[in-house]
Steps between C-alpha positions, in 0.01 A plus 500: 500500500316529167831522320624179664182317400543609139855370495389164641222470241739580215753244624227239528386569144853478368559175686176359362596595144842340548344171609257513208783563254703214649203267481434599141864440416486150649172408336577644153571243232843584361552522125818306425648579159686218327659429163624166374873459561582129547605369746394794720146537367335240274201270469493124551308239301182579693528868412588601857767756579827372643867588511763630739338842544147357514593250771671773699201734470254232612713438809503874579126541441427203723712642782329840466155339464458723198251437220620569148427453132746458216491749213695384195670782310773547246837605638461865396143511635621350826750778561248768407234347725734498799598859439139616465375289793264287289653191664603469862810289436687364197617142535749360251866538409534877533857625519569773753644802318549866591262609226220275624564594862426861408162397357377257768616308805652155542475251784813317613666302217420129501738375230849596388595413145701634208606422147655164415638331192363186339733302271470167313530197725855369524517143638871533563826553318820303483527156345129453434473828310811412301361161407172660394693737275697213346180313419323805361376524142747779420796291614375195307467712185856622542633145534301385197633787288857421602453132423363581155799723426743224608317259273524735200875550550547127552316411180708750299821354638383146433418582138855620427686248719314173454701397190840655584499408868291183532693382806355783713183605318415194295260213549125527467346849471383477859848402622671768290262779600525387862879528487489845337235614753733392781788689337289816466399483867849452645641764266236758597560441871878523442540159664659354185565136590709461178347163419350642180624772265431593137777435247365648178535870414122567498469315830774704662344824375172395660692414818676839503175692461328284760778554755458877492121469487518259794665764718210735431245221549643397837508860624141561389378172643669565835349848515153363424523237774636752752224746418231232532626380837551854631148606407354189661690547825432874510141469386389715789693819458259699718561460872373838619399854400859583407485242218188640330679751271569337165198268527142537379263508796123449503268704721157663505445852370431791739622317810778555752703227331469664157598836650806345667617337176451826311697699757782245489491505117451125476355358179146387570192350339162586654211254520131544589518274807744310719412158359589613147828651619604182682395284205725710276796400718403132479474529120846658474366828360669700780775427751316577826194659655497769770191557713361500853639198683183384674287519186766319299531226764127436481487492120808280488323222690245477219768401246559166672822325398579770244517777757769766502778541753433813707831641619529581872607862445227755583544864399282811484341413836124560535251489787135395461233648728125562521401850389237715671360850436681779680409532869300176489357398840589138418871556446628449856297186565590341166869585538509336843330187370741481206792489742338232713404284202838515325685414821299181551613152384187474285632777275794289384258219418299741285810608308614142441153405382509750214872545433651166594814467706 
């Protein structure tokens, strides 16, 4: 009988301690570690925290009726604080990896992303791009140079033919030079109407040299035009990850994107932040930028009409999730709330608010 009473007392004590622990867990103010990663964690004009991860966490905390306080940390401090248990949960854009899973726990992922490519905006090819190339400064310079050369040849021919062949190259200087300019043009293009021809020996020598030079001029001119139109119509040579080799790509040092480019042996330029890397593409310093798709979508909206084109291809898939210390008592409840929140229609509204359509 005494033994049974002892067992009952022990069970009652254990049950009481369990209730006390549960109550303490519910009443404890959680320390929520954050680090600025727009658009997942950032501050608005009033200095208040907002973003995709912040909005999701507030929804979860409200459902759990859980009090919390934000603790701003650097990225490295955030990971260390989760591992040591100095924060109860890390809210941001933390990628789930095997290495991190061995150091602490993750809730269910709330966002799937990956690397994407940003290239200069291309309004469209075809006729419009061809017309733009024809009216470019380079093309105008080429035409002007050719016209000057025709004028020089025409003047030389006029000087030697004006007295010996006045019927075709005579008249006023303007009329004579105009006739010789016309002759130089039709001779260079091998059209050769035959309405004008030099008769003097010096004139025919000039004509002979100009005929052979004209063949070279026409070939060079045709190649220049073809090259200009081809470059304009194929301005975007990068349509996916397979097109990156041979181009110079911007990214940020010590990131998954930089590691991917290094492993693929793609020429790269590293920049201190995403804005600088994207601006380098706009300035023509590099051919493209490779980085996390969601972060690049958000930054791209801030460029207004000068924004980049972000290609639809997504590679090096990544999953974002909240991180918690190992064996955290909050893990199951938070994971369940993450699933409920991300399956709701409101979640799509949150994503469109920060990332656009």
